[in-house]
C-alpha positions as a Markdown table, in Angstrom:
| # | Residue | x | y | z |
|---|---|---|---|---|
| 1 | Met | 32.0 | 0.9 | 4.2 |
| 2 | Ala | 30.8 | -0.8 | 0.8 |
| 3 | Glu | 27.9 | 0.8 | -0.9 |
| 4 | Tyr | 24.8 | -1.6 | -1.3 |
| 5 | Asp | 24.2 | -3.1 | -4.4 |
| 6 | Tyr | 20.5 | -3.1 | -5.2 |
| 7 | Phe | 21.0 | -5.1 | -8.3 |
| 8 | Ala | 23.0 | -7.9 | -6.9 |
| 9 | Gln | 21.3 | -11.2 | -6.0 |
| 10 | Tyr | 20.1 | -11.5 | -2.6 |
| 11 | Pro | 22.2 | -13.5 | 0.0 |
| 12 | Asn | 22.2 | -17.3 | -1.2 |
| 13 | Glu | 20.1 | -16.4 | -4.4 |
| 14 | Gly | 21.1 | -18.1 | -7.4 |
| 15 | Pro | 22.4 | -21.6 | -8.3 |
| 16 | Asp | 23.9 | -22.0 | -4.8 |
| 17 | His | 20.6 | -21.3 | -3.1 |
| 18 | Ser | 19.4 | -24.3 | -1.0 |
| 19 | Pro | 15.8 | -25.3 | -1.3 |
| 20 | Asp | 16.2 | -26.3 | 2.5 |
| 21 | Cys | 17.1 | -22.7 | 3.4 |
| 22 | Thr | 16.3 | -22.3 | 7.1 |
| 23 | Gln | 15.6 | -18.6 | 6.4 |
| 24 | Cys | 13.2 | -19.1 | 3.8 |
| 25 | Ala | 11.6 | -21.9 | 5.9 |
| 26 | Ala | 11.1 | -19.4 | 8.8 |
| 27 | Ala | 9.7 | -16.7 | 6.6 |
| 28 | Arg | 7.4 | -18.9 | 4.7 |
| 29 | Ser | 4.3 | -18.5 | 6.9 |
| 30 | Glu | 4.5 | -15.0 | 7.5 |
| 31 | Leu | 4.6 | -14.3 | 3.8 |
| 32 | Glu | 1.8 | -16.8 | 3.5 |
| 33 | Arg | -0.2 | -14.5 | 5.8 |
| 34 | Ile | 0.7 | -11.5 | 4.1 |
| 35 | Arg | -0.1 | -12.8 | 0.6 |
| 36 | Asp | -3.5 | -14.2 | 1.9 |
| 37 | His | -4.4 | -10.6 | 3.0 |
| 38 | Ala | -3.2 | -9.0 | -0.2 |
| 39 | Leu | -5.4 | -11.5 | -2.2 |
| 40 | Thr | -8.3 | -10.9 | 0.1 |
| 41 | Gln | -8.0 | -7.1 | -0.4 |
| 42 | Arg | -7.9 | -7.7 | -4.2 |
| 43 | Glu | -10.8 | -9.8 | -4.1 |
| 44 | Arg | -12.7 | -7.0 | -2.1 |
| 45 | Phe | -11.7 | -4.4 | -4.5 |
| 46 | Ala | -13.3 | -6.3 | -7.1 |
| 47 | Asp | -16.7 | -5.8 | -5.6 |
| 48 | Gln | -17.1 | -2.1 | -5.0 |
| 49 | Val | -20.8 | -2.4 | -4.1 |
| 50 | Ala | -20.1 | -4.7 | -0.9 |
| 51 | Tyr | -17.0 | -2.7 | -0.4 |
| 52 | Pro | -17.4 | 1.0 | -1.1 |
| 53 | Tyr | -14.4 | 2.5 | 0.8 |
| 54 | Val | -10.8 | 2.1 | 0.8 |
| 55 | Ala | -8.5 | 3.5 | 3.6 |
| 56 | Gly | -4.6 | 4.4 | 3.7 |
| 57 | Ser | -2.8 | 5.1 | 6.6 |
| 58 | Thr | -4.7 | 8.4 | 7.2 |
| 59 | Ala | -6.8 | 9.1 | 4.1 |
| 60 | Leu | -10.4 | 7.7 | 3.3 |
| 61 | His | -11.3 | 7.0 | -0.4 |
| 62 | Arg | -14.3 | 5.6 | -2.3 |
| 63 | Ser | -13.2 | 2.3 | -3.8 |
| 64 | Gly | -13.5 | 3.6 | -7.3 |
| 65 | Cys | -11.1 | 6.4 | -6.6 |
| 66 | Ser | -8.5 | 6.9 | -9.4 |
| 67 | Thr | -5.9 | 7.5 | -6.6 |
| 68 | Val | -6.4 | 3.8 | -5.5 |
| 69 | Glu | -6.8 | 2.2 | -8.7 |
| 70 | His | -3.4 | 0.2 | -8.5 |
| 71 | Ile | -4.8 | -1.9 | -5.4 |
| 72 | Ser | -6.7 | -4.0 | -8.1 |
| 73 | Arg | -3.1 | -5.3 | -8.9 |
| 74 | Tyr | -2.4 | -6.8 | -5.2 |
| 75 | Gly | -1.3 | -10.2 | -5.1 |
| 76 | Gln | 0.0 | -10.2 | -8.8 |
| 77 | Gly | 3.6 | -10.4 | -9.7 |
| 78 | Leu | 5.1 | -7.2 | -11.0 |
| 79 | Ser | 5.3 | -8.8 | -14.5 |
| 80 | Trp | 1.9 | -9.9 | -14.7 |
| 81 | Gly | -0.2 | -8.0 | -17.6 |
| 82 | Asp | 3.1 | -7.0 | -19.1 |
| 83 | Pro | 3.1 | -8.6 | -22.6 |
| 84 | Ser | 7.1 | -8.2 | -23.0 |
| 85 | Val | 7.4 | -10.4 | -19.9 |
| 86 | Pro | 6.2 | -14.1 | -19.8 |
| 87 | Glu | 3.5 | -14.7 | -17.2 |
| 88 | Ala | 4.5 | -16.3 | -14.0 |
| 89 | Ser | 2.4 | -18.8 | -11.9 |
| 90 | Glu | 1.2 | -17.8 | -8.6 |
| 91 | Ala | 3.5 | -20.1 | -7.0 |
| 92 | Glu | 6.5 | -18.8 | -9.1 |
| 93 | Val | 5.6 | -15.3 | -7.8 |
| 94 | Phe | 5.5 | -16.4 | -4.2 |
| 95 | Glu | 8.8 | -18.3 | -4.4 |
| 96 | Gly | 10.2 | -15.2 | -5.7 |
| 97 | Glu | 8.8 | -13.0 | -3.1 |
| 98 | Leu | 9.9 | -15.6 | -0.4 |
| 99 | Leu | 13.5 | -15.3 | -1.3 |
| 100 | Gly | 13.3 | -11.4 | -1.0 |
| 101 | Phe | 11.2 | -11.2 | 1.9 |
| 102 | Ala | 13.3 | -13.8 | 3.9 |
| 103 | His | 16.7 | -12.4 | 3.0 |
| 104 | Ala | 16.2 | -8.8 | 2.5 |
| 105 | Gln | 12.7 | -8.0 | 4.1 |
| 106 | Val | 11.4 | -6.7 | 0.8 |
| 107 | Leu | 7.8 | -7.3 | -0.8 |
| 108 | Ser | 7.0 | -6.1 | -4.2 |
| 109 | Ala | 4.1 | -8.2 | -5.3 |
| 110 | Tyr | 2.1 | -8.3 | -2.0 |
| 111 | Gly | 1.9 | -4.5 | -1.0 |
| 112 | Gln | -0.3 | -3.7 | 1.9 |
| 113 | Asn | -0.8 | 0.2 | 1.4 |
| 114 | Phe | -4.7 | 0.1 | 1.6 |
| 115 | Thr | -7.4 | -1.7 | 3.4 |
| 116 | Val | -10.7 | -2.2 | 1.4 |
| 117 | Met | -14.0 | -2.2 | 3.6 |
| 118 | Thr | -17.6 | -2.5 | 3.9 |
| 119 | Thr | -19.5 | 0.5 | 5.5 |
| 120 | Gln | -19.5 | -0.9 | 8.7 |
| 121 | Glu | -15.8 | -1.6 | 8.9 |
| 122 | Thr | -15.5 | 1.9 | 7.6 |
| 123 | Val | -17.5 | 3.2 | 10.6 |
| 124 | Glu | -15.3 | 1.3 | 13.0 |
| 125 | Trp | -12.3 | 2.6 | 11.1 |
| 126 | Ile | -13.4 | 6.2 | 11.5 |
| 127 | Arg | -14.3 | 5.7 | 15.2 |
| 128 | Gly | -10.8 | 4.3 | 15.8 |
| 129 | Arg | -9.3 | 7.5 | 14.5 |
| 130 | Thr | -11.8 | 10.0 | 16.3 |
| 131 | Gly | -10.6 | 11.4 | 19.6 |
| 132 | Pro | -12.9 | 11.8 | 22.7 |
| 133 | Arg | -13.1 | 15.6 | 21.8 |
| 134 | Gly | -14.0 | 15.1 | 18.1 |
| 135 | Gly | -10.5 | 15.6 | 16.7 |
| 136 | Thr | -9.7 | 13.1 | 13.9 |
| 137 | Lys | -6.5 | 11.4 | 12.8 |
| 138 | Leu | -7.9 | 10.9 | 9.2 |
| 139 | Arg | -8.8 | 13.0 | 6.1 |
| 140 | Leu | -11.2 | 12.6 | 3.3 |
| 141 | Cys | -9.8 | 12.2 | -0.3 |
| 142 | Lys | -10.1 | 15.7 | -2.1 |
| 143 | Ile | -10.4 | 13.9 | -5.6 |
| 144 | Cys | -13.2 | 11.3 | -4.7 |
| 145 | Thr | -14.6 | 13.1 | -1.7 |
| 146 | Pro | -16.2 | 10.1 | 0.1 |
| 147 | Glu | -19.4 | 10.5 | 2.1 |
| 148 | Val | -18.7 | 9.8 | 5.7 |
| 149 | Pro | -21.0 | 6.7 | 6.7 |
| 150 | Glu | -24.0 | 7.2 | 9.0 |
| 151 | Gly | -22.9 | 6.3 | 12.5 |
| 152 | Ala | -19.3 | 7.5 | 12.2 |
| 153 | Arg | -18.5 | 10.6 | 14.4 |
| 154 | Thr | -18.8 | 13.9 | 12.6 |
| 155 | Gly | -15.9 | 16.4 | 12.4 |
| 156 | Val | -13.9 | 14.6 | 9.8 |
| 157 | Ser | -11.6 | 17.0 | 7.9 |
| 158 | Ser | -11.6 | 16.9 | 4.1 |
C-alpha cells in the first residue's frame, strides 16, 4: 500500500482539471452553505456586545476570550493578512476550497469549530447540554470564566 502524499495535487487538480468537473459541481452547494455559516460567525464575532458568548463543542467562552481569538479569521483564506503572500479574492479562496472539499473532503479557510451566540442562544445551548437531573455536558472556560446567563440551568461545571 502506497503512503498518501499530502503535498501532491488533489485528484484532477492542475491544468487537466476540467471546469465542468461533476464532483466539484456536486459539492458546490454544500460548500456554499458551509462558507455562508462561517462568514456569519465571523460577522457575529465582530459584534461582541450583541454576541457575548462563544461555544466550542463542550466549552463556553466569552467572545473576547484569548482562546477563541482565531475565530475572527473565519471565512478568510489562510494567506489573507500575510504580507508575503499576495491577497486572494473571496471568489479565488472559494474556488480553491471547492477543489479540496470536493476531491479530498478538506476544509482550511472555512473552519467551523465555534458558534458565536447571543445570550438567549447561549441559554438554549446550555439547556440542550443539561440533563434532567442537572448534570451537564459542558464546561466553562477557565481563562475567561464566562458568567452563566440567567435562565440557564445551574450546576454548570467550571
